[in-house]
C-alpha positions as CSV (number, residue, x, y, z in Angstrom):
1,X,0.0,0.0,0.0
2,X,1.5,3.3,-1.1
3,X,1.7,5.9,1.7
4,X,4.0,8.5,3.3
5,X,6.1,10.9,1.3
6,X,5.9,9.0,-2.0
7,X,2.1,9.0,-1.9
8,X,2.0,12.7,-1.0
9,X,4.3,13.6,-3.9
10,X,2.5,11.5,-6.4
11,X,-0.9,12.8,-5.2
12,X,0.2,16.4,-5.6
13,X,1.6,15.9,-9.1
14,X,-1.5,14.1,-10.4
15,X,-3.9,16.5,-8.7
16,X,-2.2,19.5,-10.5
17,X,-2.4,17.6,-13.8
18,X,-6.1,16.7,-13.3
19,X,-6.9,20.3,-12.4
20,X,-6.5,21.3,-16.0
21,X,-8.9,18.6,-17.1
22,X,-11.7,19.3,-14.6
23,X,-10.8,22.6,-12.7
24,X,-13.9,22.4,-10.5
25,X,-14.2,19.3,-8.3
26,X,-17.0,19.1,-5.7
27,X,-17.0,16.5,-3.0
28,X,-20.0,15.7,-0.8
29,X,-20.2,13.3,2.1
30,X,-16.5,13.0,3.0
31,X,-17.5,12.8,6.7
32,X,-18.6,9.2,5.9
33,X,-15.0,8.1,5.2
34,X,-13.1,6.2,7.8
35,X,-9.4,6.3,6.8
36,X,-8.5,3.3,9.0
37,X,-9.9,-0.2,8.9
38,X,-11.2,-2.3,6.0
39,X,-13.6,-0.8,3.6
40,X,-15.1,-1.9,0.3
41,X,-15.3,1.3,-1.9
42,X,-17.9,0.8,-4.7
43,X,-18.3,3.4,-7.4
44,X,-20.1,3.8,-10.7
45,X,-17.7,3.8,-13.7
46,X,-18.0,6.5,-16.4
47,X,-14.4,7.4,-17.3
48,X,-10.8,6.1,-17.3
49,X,-9.8,8.5,-14.6
50,X,-12.5,7.4,-12.1
51,X,-10.0,5.7,-9.7
52,X,-8.1,8.9,-9.5
53,X,-11.1,11.0,-8.8
54,X,-12.2,8.6,-6.1
55,X,-8.8,8.8,-4.4
56,X,-8.9,12.6,-4.5
57,X,-12.4,12.6,-3.0
58,X,-11.7,10.2,-0.1
59,X,-8.4,11.8,1.0
60,X,-7.3,8.7,2.9
61,X,-3.7,9.8,3.1
62,X,-2.6,6.6,1.4
63,X,-3.5,4.6,-1.7
64,X,-6.4,2.1,-1.4
65,X,-5.9,-1.2,-3.2
66,X,-7.6,-1.1,-6.6
67,X,-9.1,-4.0,-8.6
68,X,-8.7,-3.2,-12.4
69,X,-9.1,-5.1,-15.6
70,X,-6.1,-7.3,-16.2
71,X,-5.4,-5.8,-19.6
72,X,-4.2,-2.6,-18.0
73,X,-1.4,-4.4,-16.2
74,X,-0.1,-5.8,-19.5
75,X,0.6,-2.3,-20.9
76,X,4.3,-1.6,-20.9
77,X,5.5,0.8,-18.2
78,X,1.9,1.6,-17.1
79,X,1.3,-1.9,-16.0
80,X,4.5,-2.0,-13.9
81,X,3.7,1.3,-12.3
82,X,0.1,0.3,-11.5
83,X,1.3,-2.9,-9.8
84,X,3.9,-0.9,-7.8
85,X,1.1,1.4,-6.3
86,X,-1.1,-1.6,-5.4
87,X,-3.4,-2.2,-8.3
88,X,-4.1,-5.8,-9.1
89,X,-5.9,-7.3,-12.1
90,X,-9.1,-9.2,-12.7
91,X,-10.3,-11.2,-15.7
92,X,-13.7,-9.7,-16.3
93,X,-14.8,-12.5,-18.6
94,X,-14.2,-15.3,-16.2
95,X,-14.5,-16.3,-12.5
96,X,-11.0,-15.0,-11.5
97,X,-10.3,-16.9,-8.3
98,X,-6.8,-15.4,-7.9
99,X,-8.3,-11.8,-8.0
100,X,-10.9,-12.8,-5.5
101,X,-8.3,-14.3,-3.2
102,X,-6.2,-11.1,-3.5
103,X,-9.2,-8.9,-2.7
104,X,-10.2,-11.1,0.3
105,X,-6.6,-10.9,1.6
106,X,-6.6,-7.1,1.3
107,X,-9.8,-6.8,3.4
108,X,-8.7,-9.3,6.0
109,X,-5.5,-7.2,6.4
110,X,-7.7,-4.2,7.2
111,X,-7.1,-2.4,3.9
112,X,-9.4,-0.4,1.7
113,X,-10.4,-1.9,-1.6
114,X,-11.7,0.2,-4.5
115,X,-13.9,-1.8,-7.0
116,X,-16.2,-0.8,-9.8
117,X,-19.0,-3.4,-9.7
118,X,-20.2,-2.7,-13.2
119,X,-16.8,-4.0,-14.5
120,X,-16.7,-1.6,-17.4
121,X,-17.4,2.0,-18.2
122,X,-21.1,2.8,-18.5
123,X,-22.4,5.5,-20.8
124,X,-25.1,7.6,-19.2
125,X,-28.6,6.2,-20.1
126,X,-27.4,2.7,-20.8
127,X,-27.7,-0.5,-18.8
128,X,-24.8,-2.5,-17.5
129,X,-25.2,-5.7,-15.5
130,X,-23.1,-5.3,-12.4
131,X,-20.8,-8.2,-11.1
132,X,-21.5,-9.7,-7.7
133,X,-17.8,-10.2,-6.8
134,X,-17.4,-7.1,-4.8
135,X,-20.3,-7.8,-2.5
136,X,-19.3,-11.4,-2.2
137,X,-15.9,-10.3,-0.8
138,X,-17.6,-7.8,1.5
139,X,-20.0,-10.5,2.8
140,X,-17.2,-13.0,3.4
141,X,-15.2,-10.5,5.5
142,X,-18.1,-8.5,7.1
143,X,-16.6,-5.4,5.5
144,X,-18.6,-2.1,5.4
145,X,-19.5,-0.9,1.9
146,X,-18.9,2.7,0.9
147,X,-21.1,3.8,-2.1
148,X,-19.6,6.5,-4.2
149,X,-21.1,8.4,-7.1
150,X,-19.1,10.2,-9.8
151,X,-20.5,12.5,-12.4
152,X,-21.6,10.5,-15.5
153,X,-21.9,13.2,-18.2
154,X,-18.6,15.0,-18.5
155,X,-16.4,16.7,-21.0
156,X,-13.1,18.6,-20.7
157,X,-13.2,21.5,-18.3
158,X,-16.7,20.6,-17.0
159,X,-17.3,20.5,-13.2
160,X,-16.9,17.1,-11.6
161,X,-18.9,15.9,-8.5
162,X,-18.2,13.0,-6.2
163,X,-20.9,12.0,-3.7
164,X,-19.9,9.7,-0.9
165,X,-22.8,7.8,0.8
166,X,-23.1,6.4,4.2
167,X,-21.2,3.1,4.7
168,X,-23.3,0.0,5.5
169,X,-22.9,-3.7,6.1
170,X,-24.7,-6.5,4.3
171,X,-27.3,-8.6,6.1
172,X,-28.7,-11.9,4.9
173,X,-31.1,-14.4,6.4
174,X,-28.6,-17.2,6.3
175,X,-24.9,-17.5,7.1
176,X,-23.9,-17.7,3.5
177,X,-25.8,-15.6,0.8
178,X,-26.8,-17.3,-2.4
179,X,-25.7,-16.1,-5.8
180,X,-29.1,-14.7,-6.4
181,X,-29.1,-12.7,-3.1
182,X,-25.6,-11.3,-3.9
183,X,-26.7,-10.3,-7.4
184,X,-29.9,-8.6,-6.1
185,X,-27.8,-6.7,-3.4
186,X,-25.4,-5.6,-6.1
187,X,-28.2,-4.3,-8.3
188,X,-29.6,-2.4,-5.2
189,X,-26.1,-1.0,-4.5
190,X,-25.8,0.5,-8.0
191,X,-29.4,1.8,-7.8
192,X,-28.4,3.5,-4.5
193,X,-25.3,5.0,-6.1
194,X,-27.2,6.4,-9.1
195,X,-29.9,7.7,-6.8
196,X,-27.3,9.7,-5.0
197,X,-26.4,11.4,-8.2
198,X,-30.0,12.1,-9.2
199,X,-30.6,13.7,-5.8
200,X,-27.9,16.3,-6.1
């Protein structure tokens, strides 16, 4: 997990660079963020820079672990850099057991994990079926889920907004939720996230 001086320097450099892309960045609900202890951060996905905006909004003081598509980690130089700062890959087209094990280990080690349950960027007004992996990991580790909304419709120099909702824990009738229950909870999570955006 990247922290300390290296994190602060990288944070400052990237923040200045991103300022020229979206000069106005509003954050609501930062009081809901606990910088210590395990946390499953779940956000909608509308742009390539979404992980960066979430990191800016949370102000954890360190890098959360990030689950990203495995193709990114194969890009020369970029892939090496991402792995160095704590990003790990997931095969979006298959049941990636290794990625799940890595995610579970992160949470059991009291780290924060950033996941985009939709698994791909979603254009405003379109439907994407979210993946249940994030909530499955949260359920197995009794990890609080932090819903995060990022502006969907954006263009260069437009204002960006990030809304951070209240964290909550999953609750099921039985000890082990079924695939159907996890899928239903994931759909409800994404509905909650988009509702936060509609309410602003």
